[in-house]
N, C-alpha and C positions, 0 to 999 in steps of 0.2 A: 439518535443518529446524528452524526456530525461529518461535514465535508468541508474541505477548503481547496482552492486552487493555489498553485505555486508557480514559481519561475520556471520557464521551459527547460526541461531535462529529458522528457520522453520523446523518443523518435516514433512517429506514426508508422504503422506497418508499411514496409516498402520505401520508407523515406531515409535519406542520408543525414538529415538534420533533426534536431529537437524542435518541437512546436508546442508541446503541452507540458504541464508540470507533473511532479510525482503524485499530485492530487490525492492525498490520503482520504481514506474512508474509515469511519469508526461507527460500529454498531454495538450497543451493549444491552443486555437483558439479564434480569435477576430471576433466579428460580425461587423455590420456597425456602431455601436455606442459604447461608453465606457462602458455602463452598459450591453452590450450584449457580454459577454465573457464566455468561458468555460475553467476552469482551474482545471484539475483533477490531484491531487498529492496524491498518495496512496501507502501503503505498500501492498505486496502480502500475508502478514500475516493477521489474523483476527483483530489485533490491533498492534499498535506500542509498543515497549518495555517500553517506558516512561510512558504509561498509567498504565501498571502493576506496575512499580516502584512507581508511585503516590499512587496506592491503597495499596501497601505494607507500605508506609510511613504513611498513614492514618489508617492502621490496618483494612482495609475493604476487603471484598471478591471481587473477580473478576467474571464477568459473565461466565457461562458455554460456552465452545467453544473457549476461548481465549488461553488457555495454557494446557500443560501436566506436570505431576510430573516426578520425576526421573525414575519411572517405566513405563512411557508412558501412564498413565491413565489421563483422563481429570480431571483437578483440578479447584476449585474455590478459592483456597488458594494462595494469592499473593506471600507469602514468598516461598512456595513450587515451584511456577512458576518461580520465580527469581533464585532459587537454580538450578532448572533443565535447565534453559535457553532454553526452548523448546516451542516455540509458535506454535499454530495451524495455518494452512493456511487460507487465506480468504475463508469464507464459513464454517469454523470449521471442524467438523467431516465428515467422508465419507458420512453418510446418508444425510447431509446438503450440499453436493456437494463441500466439502473442496478440492477435487482433482482438481477443477478448479483454485483455488488460487495457489495450488501446481504447476499446469501447467504454470501459469503466471510466477511463480518464476523461473521455468526452462527456459522459454522464455528469461527472463532477463539474466540468466546465459549464454545462447547461444550467445546473443549480447555482453555482457560485460565481460565475462570470457573467454569462448572458442574462439569466433571470434576475440576478442580484444587481445588475447595472455596474458591476465592477469590471476591471480589466480582465481579459480572457486570452488563453492560448499564447500566441506569439506577441501579444500586446502587453504582456506582463514584463516588467523589467527583468533583466538578466540577474542571476544569482550573484550576490556579493557586490552589486552596483547600488550605491546609495545616493546617486545624484538626482534621482526622481522617486516620487512615492511609489510603493509597490502596488497599491490599489487592489489588494487581494479581496476576494469575496468568500464568505462563509455561508453555510446553510446548516441550520439546526432543525431537526424534526423530533418532537416529543410526542409519544403515543402512550396513552394509558391502556395497556394490553387487556385489562379487566373489562373494558368497554366492549371488547370483541370476543374474549374468551375468559370467562370468570375463573377458570382453573388454570390460567396461563402459567403461574409459578410452579404448580405441581406438575403440569405437563412438560415444561422446560426441564424441571428437575429430573423427571422420569427419563427424558431423552439423554440428558447429561450422564446420569447414572448408568444407563445402558451403554453408551459409548465408552465411558471409562472402564466398564467391566469387560469389554471385549479383550480377547487374547491378543497381546502385542506380539509383533515379530520378534523383538528382543525383550525377554522378561524383565530386564533391568531398566527398560524404558517404557513406561505405561503409555497408553493411548492418550493423546492430548486433546484438550478443548481450547479454543481460542481464548487467550488470556492466561492460561496455565503457566507458561514460561515466565511471564512478568510477575505473576503472583509468587512463584518460587523464588525469583530474584529478590522480591521485596522482603521475603522471610530471612534471607541470608545477609 
């Protein structure tokens, strides 16, 4: 497991301004074979900043629930979103359980900022500011799963096989496991 805190971009539930970072979370586990692996690498915001930047460059709208404008209102305007630098938490607005993504962002701050003795939340320098050190914190947790479950690899492999064998909504798009899109991209 790996976590890091980042410059403030996430707006806490019911807030007009950003106070926490996108605070990525990564968890990886290997099953009994190479194609049986779980690799979750995600931000605690609804979307990464780069996706909004791409929409701005293309002159296209962003989906509802990705970002807020300078007044704290949900926006679909990519330029307004970049100006405000205020992303919605994973889940989006409160009605869609965005407070859960906000809670995950705080969890990362607990490990990476507060516990690590690094900067945290609004005390981290703003994105693209290089006049002061970022003083970001990281947390790495390594667990030997065999210490807890000797058949961990086989059990994970069994779960992954089961999930991948489920009937997809669209037969052209199989059921995904975290890490599958990245593994496919690596092949091409």
